[in-house]
NUKE-261586 format. One record per residue (C-alpha): y, z, x. Coordinates in steps of 0.1 Angstrom, whole numbers, plus 5000, padded with zeros to 4 digits. Layout:
YZX...
//
This chain:
500050005000502450055029504050355012505950655026505250904998503251155019505651135048508551195025506951505010506251645044509851595055511151745023508952055027509652095064513452055059513452285028515152005007517851915031518951545029516651295047515750925049512950715063513850455089511750195071512049825082511249675048512749335037510049245011509149544990512749644985512549804951509550014959511050134992514150254974512150404945509750604966512550794984514550854953511450994937510751234965514151384973515251135000518250915004517050555001517850335030519449995024520449875059517149695067516649545032517849185039521049235019522348895031519848735007521448694973518348774953517549084974521149194972520949174934518049414933519649644959522849664937520749714906518850004921521750174937523750144905520850314887520950604912524650634908524550624870522050904870523451094900523151434883519351394882519151314919521951494938520751834949517551824928514552044937510951934937508752064909505052084919502052274908500052244940501052274977499252105005499652265039500152045069498152165099501152185123499652485141496652275150498851995162500652235186497152325199496251965205493751945176495151625161491951545142493251775115496051535108493651265097491851505074495251605060496051235053492751185036493251485014496951385007495951034997493351174973495851394956498251104953495550884938494651164914498351194904498551564913502051714913502051854948504451944977503751945014504552245036503852295073501252585076503352775102506252795077503752905050502653185074506153295084507653265049504853345025507253364996507552984996503952974983504653184952505852904929502452714933499452774912497152614938497352614977495352364996494752325033492452115055489052255053489452475022491352594992493352914994493952974957492952834923495252764894495253004865496252734840495152374836497552154856499451844844497351534840498351164842496250864832497450584855496250334880495950454916498850224925501150454906502550764923503851064903506251334913508551574895511951744900514451984884518051874885520652104901522352154868520752164833517352294821515051994821512151844840512251494854509151294862509251004887506750714885506650454913504450154908503249984940501049714923502049364933500749014940500149024977501148724998498348525014497048655047498148495079496248255100494848555120493448705088495848995089497949095058501348935056504549135055506048865033509248665037511648865016512148964980510448644967507248794980507549134965506149014931505649354914503049364886504249574856502149874845501549984809499550254792500350544815499650864796501051214805499951564796502551784813502452154818506052274812507852514834508552854818511552854796511752484789511652384752511352004750513251844722513551494736511651264760513750984775512650684797515050544823514350224843516750034866516249714845517749874814521150034811520350274782517550534779514650484755513350784735509650804731507450994707505751304721503551584710504151954719501152184721502052534733503552504768502352134772503751804761501951474757503251124755502650754766505050574789506250224779505549944803507749944835508049734866508549954897510450274890510550494859512250824854511151044825513551314813511951604794515051744778515752044755
//
């Protein structure tokens, strides 16, 4: 997939939500490169996105205008997760780098299973154990430190869709972020290796439909409205939902690359 979701979550956890970006040289998958950082607390990078191409520039403008229009949802937001995955930084310092590959495998499985999780270096977890308190489940390479008391949120979606959640700096709501990586890949090169593509014309995202959500609500949030936001549409779309105790269920309308879902009072 060529994605940066796991890296972004590691940086966000290690930096304790300070601003960050990824120096990603991506001139083809422009929309998804912007979306994955916006969805995970980062500042999307636009310098290496071939902005001199008019078609690419059109999508860059569309996405940055979307972020600007909904600035209150992004600026200063905090991650909302039900699980935390500990990065084995203490092993790395001891030269046991094989733990990193095990971490990546576990992280990719959590992403494929659409688990709402953060990443935190294990040395920070040891020195500041209070940072583990918000999570119902703590995972580390080689074992599970705690089990959730309640059934976590569940999402029915293809593995090409990544799901994250955040709470805005102001206002009592929960925002879900869906990033769809599915696309028509360009033909492989003459050497048989995957092609990076030749710009926006080769991004060719494939829209996704039928994503279903069963969300465990944070304490104190009474949902009265569920709104869908996408960069391709200026106005939000309200969707029907069902509330059962401290959970809410709904289906997400078809979207192309990036979808933000506001669970509002």
